[in-house]
C-alpha positions as CSV (number, residue, x, y, z in Angstrom):
1,M,-64.1,62.8,4.3
2,S,-66.0,62.6,7.5
3,Q,-68.2,59.5,8.4
4,R,-71.3,61.8,8.1
5,N,-70.3,62.9,4.6
6,R,-69.5,59.4,3.5
7,W,-72.9,58.3,4.8
8,L,-74.6,61.2,3.0
9,G,-72.8,60.3,-0.3
10,L,-73.9,56.7,-0.1
11,T,-77.5,57.7,0.6
12,L,-77.5,60.1,-2.4
13,A,-76.0,57.5,-4.7
14,L,-78.6,55.0,-3.6
15,A,-81.4,57.4,-4.1
16,S,-80.1,58.4,-7.5
17,S,-79.8,54.7,-8.5
18,V,-83.4,54.0,-7.4
19,V,-84.7,57.0,-9.3
20,M,-82.8,55.9,-12.5
21,A,-84.2,52.4,-12.2
22,Q,-87.8,53.7,-11.8
23,A,-87.4,55.9,-14.9
24,Y,-85.6,53.2,-17.0
25,P,-86.0,52.7,-19.9
26,T,-86.6,56.0,-21.7
27,K,-85.2,54.9,-25.1
28,P,-84.7,51.7,-27.1
29,I,-82.4,49.1,-25.7
30,K,-79.7,47.3,-27.7
31,L,-79.3,43.5,-27.2
32,L,-76.0,42.5,-28.9
33,V,-75.6,39.0,-30.2
34,P,-71.9,38.1,-30.4
35,F,-72.4,35.8,-33.4
36,A,-73.7,36.0,-36.9
37,A,-77.5,35.8,-37.7
38,G,-79.0,32.4,-38.1
39,G,-77.3,30.5,-35.2
40,T,-78.9,29.5,-31.9
41,T,-77.7,32.6,-30.0
42,D,-79.4,34.8,-32.6
43,I,-82.6,32.7,-32.5
44,I,-82.9,32.9,-28.6
45,A,-82.2,36.6,-28.7
46,R,-84.9,37.4,-31.2
47,V,-87.4,35.2,-29.4
48,I,-87.0,37.1,-26.1
49,A,-86.4,40.6,-27.6
50,E,-90.0,41.5,-28.5
51,P,-91.7,40.3,-25.3
52,L,-88.9,41.8,-23.1
53,G,-89.5,45.1,-24.9
54,K,-93.2,44.9,-24.1
55,E,-92.5,44.3,-20.5
56,L,-90.0,47.2,-20.2
57,G,-92.0,49.6,-22.4
58,Q,-89.3,50.2,-25.0
59,V,-88.2,48.4,-28.1
60,V,-85.3,45.9,-27.7
61,V,-83.2,46.0,-30.9
62,V,-81.1,42.9,-31.7
63,E,-77.8,43.5,-33.3
64,N,-75.2,41.0,-34.5
65,R,-71.5,41.3,-34.1
66,G,-69.7,38.0,-34.9
67,G,-66.1,36.9,-34.8
68,G,-63.5,35.5,-32.4
69,G,-65.8,32.8,-31.0
70,G,-68.0,35.5,-29.5
71,A,-65.2,37.6,-28.1
72,I,-65.6,40.6,-30.5
73,G,-69.3,41.1,-29.5
74,A,-68.7,40.5,-25.8
75,L,-65.9,43.1,-25.8
76,E,-68.2,45.6,-27.3
77,T,-70.8,45.0,-24.6
78,A,-68.1,45.2,-21.9
79,R,-67.0,48.7,-23.2
80,Q,-70.5,50.3,-22.9
81,K,-71.9,52.5,-20.2
82,P,-73.6,50.5,-17.4
83,D,-76.9,52.3,-17.9
84,G,-79.0,49.3,-19.1
85,Y,-79.2,50.5,-22.7
86,N,-76.5,48.2,-24.0
87,L,-77.0,44.6,-23.1
88,G,-75.4,41.5,-24.5
89,I,-76.2,37.8,-24.9
90,A,-73.8,35.7,-22.8
91,T,-72.9,32.3,-24.3
92,L,-70.8,29.4,-23.2
93,S,-68.3,30.4,-25.9
94,S,-68.0,34.0,-25.0
95,M,-68.0,33.6,-21.3
96,A,-66.2,30.2,-20.7
97,T,-64.7,28.3,-23.6
98,N,-63.1,31.2,-25.4
99,P,-61.5,32.8,-22.3
100,A,-60.4,29.4,-21.1
101,I,-58.5,28.5,-24.3
102,N,-57.4,32.0,-25.3
103,P,-55.1,33.8,-22.9
104,K,-55.4,37.0,-25.0
105,T,-59.1,37.3,-24.6
106,P,-59.6,41.1,-24.3
107,Y,-61.9,40.9,-21.3
108,D,-62.4,39.1,-18.0
109,P,-65.6,37.1,-18.2
110,I,-66.2,37.4,-14.5
111,K,-65.0,41.0,-13.6
112,D,-66.0,42.9,-16.8
113,F,-69.7,42.1,-16.9
114,T,-72.9,42.3,-14.8
115,P,-74.8,38.9,-15.0
116,I,-78.6,39.5,-15.3
117,I,-80.3,36.3,-16.2
118,N,-79.8,32.9,-17.9
119,I,-82.6,32.6,-20.5
120,A,-82.2,29.1,-21.7
121,A,-79.9,26.1,-22.0
122,T,-79.6,23.8,-25.0
123,P,-77.9,20.6,-26.1
124,N,-75.2,20.4,-28.8
125,V,-75.2,17.9,-31.7
126,I,-72.8,16.4,-34.2
127,A,-74.5,16.4,-37.6
128,V,-73.2,15.3,-41.0
129,N,-74.2,15.9,-44.5
130,P,-76.4,13.1,-45.8
131,K,-73.7,12.1,-48.3
132,F,-71.2,11.4,-45.6
133,P,-70.3,7.7,-45.7
134,A,-71.5,7.1,-42.0
135,T,-74.8,8.1,-40.6
136,D,-74.9,6.5,-37.2
137,Y,-72.5,6.9,-34.3
138,K,-70.7,3.6,-34.4
139,S,-69.9,3.7,-38.1
140,F,-69.1,7.5,-37.8
141,E,-66.4,6.9,-35.3
142,A,-65.0,3.8,-37.0
143,Y,-64.9,5.6,-40.4
144,L,-63.1,8.6,-39.1
145,K,-60.5,6.5,-37.3
146,K,-59.8,4.7,-40.6
147,N,-59.4,8.0,-42.4
148,P,-57.3,10.3,-40.2
149,G,-57.0,13.9,-41.2
150,K,-59.2,13.4,-44.3
151,Y,-62.3,15.1,-43.1
152,S,-63.0,18.5,-41.6
153,Y,-65.7,20.0,-39.4
154,G,-67.1,23.5,-39.1
155,S,-67.7,25.5,-35.9
156,S,-69.0,28.9,-34.9
157,G,-65.4,30.1,-34.5
158,T,-62.0,29.3,-32.9
159,G,-62.4,29.1,-29.1
160,G,-66.2,28.7,-29.3
161,V,-68.1,25.9,-27.6
162,Q,-68.5,23.9,-30.8
163,H,-64.7,24.1,-31.4
164,M,-63.9,23.2,-27.8
165,L,-66.3,20.3,-27.5
166,M,-65.2,18.8,-30.8
167,E,-61.6,19.1,-29.9
168,L,-62.4,17.5,-26.6
169,Y,-64.2,14.7,-28.5
170,K,-61.2,14.3,-30.8
171,S,-58.7,14.1,-27.8
172,L,-60.9,11.5,-26.1
173,T,-61.3,9.3,-29.2
174,Q,-57.9,9.9,-30.8
175,I,-59.7,11.0,-34.0
176,D,-57.9,13.3,-36.4
177,M,-60.1,16.0,-38.1
178,V,-59.4,19.4,-39.5
179,H,-61.1,22.4,-37.8
180,V,-62.8,25.0,-40.1
181,P,-63.8,28.1,-38.1
182,Y,-66.7,30.3,-39.3
183,R,-68.0,33.7,-38.1
184,G,-71.0,32.1,-36.4
185,A,-73.0,28.8,-36.5
186,G,-75.2,30.0,-39.3
187,P,-72.5,30.1,-42.0
188,A,-71.1,26.8,-40.8
189,L,-74.5,25.1,-41.0
190,N,-75.1,26.4,-44.5
191,D,-71.8,25.0,-45.7
192,A,-72.5,21.6,-44.1
193,V,-75.9,21.5,-45.7
194,A,-74.4,22.4,-49.1
195,G,-71.7,19.8,-48.7
196,Q,-68.8,22.3,-48.6
197,I,-67.8,20.7,-45.3
198,P,-68.9,17.2,-44.2
199,M,-70.0,17.9,-40.6
200,V,-70.6,20.4,-37.8
201,L,-70.9,20.3,-34.1
202,D,-73.6,22.9,-33.4
203,N,-76.3,23.9,-30.8
204,L,-79.4,21.9,-31.4
205,P,-81.9,24.8,-32.0
206,S,-80.1,26.0,-35.1
207,A,-79.3,22.6,-36.4
208,L,-82.6,20.9,-35.7
209,P,-84.6,22.4,-38.7
210,F,-82.0,20.9,-41.1
211,I,-82.1,17.6,-39.3
212,K,-85.9,17.5,-39.5
213,D,-85.7,18.3,-43.2
214,K,-83.2,15.5,-43.7
215,R,-80.6,17.9,-45.0
216,L,-78.3,16.9,-42.1
217,V,-78.1,13.7,-40.1
218,A,-77.7,13.8,-36.3
219,I,-74.9,11.5,-35.0
220,A,-74.8,12.2,-31.2
221,V,-76.0,14.8,-28.8
222,A,-74.5,16.5,-25.8
223,A,-77.4,16.3,-23.4
224,P,-78.2,14.7,-20.0
225,Q,-80.5,12.1,-21.7
226,R,-81.9,11.3,-25.1
227,L,-84.1,14.0,-26.6
228,A,-87.7,13.6,-27.5
229,V,-87.1,15.4,-30.8
230,L,-84.2,13.0,-31.6
231,P,-85.2,9.7,-29.9
232,D,-82.9,7.5,-32.0
233,V,-79.8,9.6,-31.5
234,P,-77.5,8.6,-28.6
235,T,-76.0,11.0,-26.1
236,F,-72.2,11.2,-25.7
237,K,-72.6,9.6,-22.3
238,E,-74.2,6.6,-23.9
239,V,-71.2,6.1,-26.2
240,G,-68.8,6.4,-23.3
241,L,-68.0,10.2,-23.6
242,E,-69.7,11.7,-20.6
243,Q,-67.1,14.6,-20.5
244,V,-68.7,16.0,-23.7
245,N,-72.2,16.0,-22.3
246,R,-72.4,19.7,-21.4
247,M,-75.3,22.0,-22.2
248,A,-74.8,25.5,-23.7
249,F,-76.5,28.5,-22.2
250,Y,-77.9,31.9,-23.4
251,G,-78.1,34.6,-20.9
252,I,-78.4,38.4,-20.7
253,L,-75.6,40.5,-19.2
254,G,-74.4,44.1,-19.2
255,P,-71.2,46.0,-18.6
256,K,-69.7,45.9,-15.1
257,G,-71.1,48.3,-12.6
258,M,-74.7,48.2,-13.5
259,P,-76.9,49.3,-10.5
260,K,-78.6,46.4,-8.7
261,E,-82.0,48.1,-9.2
262,L,-81.5,48.1,-13.0
263,V,-80.4,44.5,-13.0
264,D,-83.4,43.4,-10.9
265,K,-85.8,45.3,-13.2
266,I,-84.4,43.7,-16.3
267,N,-84.3,40.2,-14.6
268,A,-87.9,40.6,-13.5
269,A,-89.1,41.7,-16.9
270,T,-87.3,38.8,-18.6
271,R,-88.7,36.3,-16.2
272,K,-92.2,37.6,-16.8
273,A,-91.7,37.5,-20.5
274,L,-90.6,33.8,-20.1
275,Q,-93.8,33.0,-18.3
276,D,-95.8,33.5,-21.4
277,P,-96.7,30.1,-22.7
278,A,-96.2,31.2,-26.3
279,V,-92.7,32.5,-25.6
280,R,-91.7,29.3,-23.7
281,K,-93.1,27.2,-26.5
282,R,-91.0,29.1,-29.1
283,I,-87.9,28.4,-27.0
284,E,-88.7,24.8,-26.2
285,D,-89.6,24.1,-29.8
286,T,-86.0,24.8,-30.7
287,G,-84.9,22.0,-28.3
288,S,-83.8,24.4,-25.6
289,L,-84.9,24.5,-21.9
290,V,-86.1,27.7,-20.2
291,V,-83.9,28.5,-17.2
292,A,-84.9,32.0,-16.0
293,N,-82.7,32.2,-12.9
294,S,-81.6,35.0,-10.6
295,P,-78.6,37.3,-11.2
296,E,-76.8,35.6,-8.4
297,E,-77.5,32.1,-9.7
298,F,-76.4,33.2,-13.2
299,A,-73.2,34.7,-11.8
300,A,-72.4,31.4,-10.0
301,E,-73.1,29.5,-13.2
302,L,-70.7,31.6,-15.2
303,K,-67.9,31.1,-12.7
304,N,-68.5,27.3,-12.6
305,E,-68.5,26.9,-16.4
306,L,-65.3,29.0,-16.8
307,A,-63.6,26.8,-14.1
308,V,-64.7,23.6,-15.9
309,Y,-63.4,24.6,-19.3
310,K,-60.1,25.9,-17.9
311,E,-59.7,22.4,-16.5
312,V,-60.6,20.9,-19.8
313,V,-58.0,23.0,-21.6
314,A,-55.3,22.1,-19.0
315,K,-56.0,18.4,-19.0
316,Q,-56.3,18.1,-22.8
317,K,-53.5,20.6,-23.5
318,L,-55.7,22.5,-26.0
319,T,-54.4,25.7,-27.6
320,L,-55.5,28.0,-30.4
321,D,-52.7,26.8,-32.7
């Protein structure tokens, strides 16, 4: 192919991409949540879906596809056409912790997706059923050390952020607990409230309503500082476990190969939706912080988190077994 033909081909491709972005969207958009309904990922997705749809001029339909610590839903998004009509919610579990611990993860979190925007970041919290014998951090740790292997905790699934953070916590404190994986945070929370399991490590937004209603008791939070909504609950840093003090994130991505014009259009629409005080309040009321960054910043964040958790897995010798 001559240089002139190559140049012509690139020009036509660029023009086609621009035209497609200008026309987009012409039909409803699917936003896939890689966890069951009721968890924080689902909450954030449903908060942003309606205002995002209004900005884009088409309905944004939220669908849930749980399992595999977010891997099943993420894989479905990765397999779609990069036309902007099949988007997914990116989480710390699906993009970092799960791929870091599971060598058989069926996608590459960096190469198989197009990062669009990080919507929000949120703390994590260890919470226990009110009937658990210890309801403050000091007694919680002491009691578990006196009863190795006796108690279990629930998580959103094997390889998810809740699983990885609690396993990191266990390795640092030498506490022995049994992991009970669920198909999402919602079912794990429900069982903890019902007393089927004694505790969970969950994202704050989905756990907070149960904590406020005194159906769960917060023990410690993974956050940079104490939270206004839980002023009496220490951070992991305060109790000497700064390594566990990492926030979760909830972003939007698409399959690899999405045209930049589409990415920029979705990013701009999401950012505009997040400028609405009512939308921001709904997100902040869950305990999350609005991020609303650029595609490039979100891509860098994904790479950094994956690197961090790969190092955690290597240092702590964590496996799926």
